[in-house]
N, C-alpha and C positions, 0 to 999 in steps of 0.2 A: 106751379106743380105739386103734387103729392110727393111726399119722400116714400121711395119702396121701403117696406118693411124687411127688417134683417130675418132670414129664417135660420132658426137654431136647430132645426130637426129634430125637435123633442119628439115628433108623432113616431120617429122610427122605433123607439124604445118607449115611450109614454103613450097616454091614452088620446092624446090632444097635441097640436102644435101651439106652444105658447108664445103670446104677441110682443112679450117684454122680456130683458134679461131677468127681472127679479121673479116673474112667474116661472121662467125656464130654470132657475137657480131652485127655486122651491119644488119643483116637479124633480129634479135631479136628486136632491137629498129626500125626496119621498121614497125614490124610487130603489134607492139603497142607501146603507148606510157609509160614512165617511170611512170607517174602519176597512171595510169591503174594499172599496176603490182604492186606497192606497195598499191594501194586501195584494190584492191582483195586480195594480201597476208594479208593484216591487218586484213581485214573482215574476210578471213578465220579462221585465229587464234581465233579472238574472237567468231566464230560460233562453236568453240570446247568447250566453256564454255556455250552455250545457246542449248535451246531446239529449233528445228527446222532445216529445210533444207536451205542453204544457195543459193540465186537464184534458187528457187524453179520453178520459169516460164521459166528458161533457164539453167539448169545445166550444160549443153554440153559445155556451153563458159568457165565453171571454168576447166572443164577437158582439153580444149585447153590450156588455160594459164598454167594449170599445165606441160602438154608436153613443152612448151616453157620455162617454169622456169627450167625446169629439164635439159633442153640443156644447159641454162643459166650457171647453177651450174657447169656444165662439162667444159664449155668454161673457167670460173673463175678458176678453178682448174689448167688448162693448160696454163693460162696467168700467173698463180703463178712461174710455172717452166720458163716462157720465161722473166721474170723480169730481169734476169743475161745480158741477150742481147739487151732488149730494155728498151728505158724510154719515158715517156708522154713528149709531145711538150710544152714548156712554162716554165716561171719561177713560175707557181703556186701562183701568186698574185690574192687578190680578194680585190673587192670594198666595199663589205658588208658581216656582219657574214650570212647572208641569203644564200650566194652562197656555204657555206660548207655544207649545208642540214644535213646529220647525220655523216658527216667527221670531224675529227678533222683538224687542220691546217697542221698537218706533213702527214696525208693522203691525204688532198686535195692537197698537193705539190706533193705527189709521191703515186698515187692510187694503184700500184701495192702492197703497204704494207697492204691494205684491204683484198686482197687475200691470203698474206702470213699470216697473223694475223688468218685469219678466218679459215683456213686448218691446222694451227698448233692445234687449239683448237678442231675442230671437223674435222673428216675425210669425204672423198667423199660420201663414203657409208652411214655416219650418216645423212649427208646433205639430202641426196636420200630419206633415211627412215623418216626423219622429214617431208618434203614436201607431201610425199606420205601419210602419217598417218593425216596429218591435212586437206588433201583435202578429205580423205575418212570419217572423223569424220564430217566435215563441210555438206557434203552430204547425211549423214546418217539421217535417221527419229527418230533413236534411240537416247536418251540422253545418253552422256558420256562424258567423256574427257580423254585426254591421259595422262598417268601415267609417260611419259618421259618428260624431260626438252625439252620445245619448246620455250622458251624466248629466250635462246643463239643462238641456229641457225636462229631465226626469226632475231634479231637485225644483226646477221653477214649477214644475206641476203638483208636486208634493205640496210646497208652499202655497199654491193657488187653490187647493183643495182645503188647506187648513183655514186660509183668509175667505173661501166662500162658505164653510161651516160658521165661522165668526159673526160673518155677516147676516147669517140666518138667525142665529142666536140672539144678537143684538138688535139688529132691525136696521134700517135706514130713516134718515130724514133730510129733507129738502135744507141748503145751506141758505139761511135769511140774508137777504141782500140788504147791506146798509144804506142808509139815505146819503147819498154822495154829496148832495149840497149842504148837509148838515156837517159832513167830513171837510168840506172846503171852507163853509162861512159858519162857525158855530153860532148859535144865538145869541150870545153877548156882542160878537162882532158886527153880527147883522143890525142889531139894536143902534150900536154905536154909528155904524154907517149911515145909517137912516137919520139919526141926528144930526150928523155933521152935514149931511147934504139939505135938511133945513134951514140951518143956519148960514151956509151959502147961499141959499137963494133968498 
């Protein structure tokens, strides 16, 4: 049976539907800059505690960014599972602490850990609900705030944005599988075993 392809919903904001998470990630950062995503996300959260409509002159832009971030969350959830077979290129060295952004040294070295930790704490559905709720409240003309924890998913999403950008900059490569037989029986041991067997015979 053929596996059903995951739909990232990139066709809602991009010119095409990306067929894999890496193409979707590329489309996401081509569509807008990291700084804009983080700025809008932060502003939307702040407007959950303010009276007024965020970007009242053009609220449709917020909705478009919302659809892009919704796709991004699906991509991150998929990348979490891909970490067993893929790794980020490079050693993860940095010349300044500024390069870390919101990431720890360990996460900077292996950005896949960001996705793993995020979805260990919150499910895909919880992240989607968080995003939907904060956008809804920020565009509402009525005063009100969420009764749910919005800080935890917000922090995780900011970190995932930084991790995604880092993956785009450094690229990825498939993890090379080591020869298990060589690990269990090094060449010298196999030679000794063969010689011993011949003597026994």
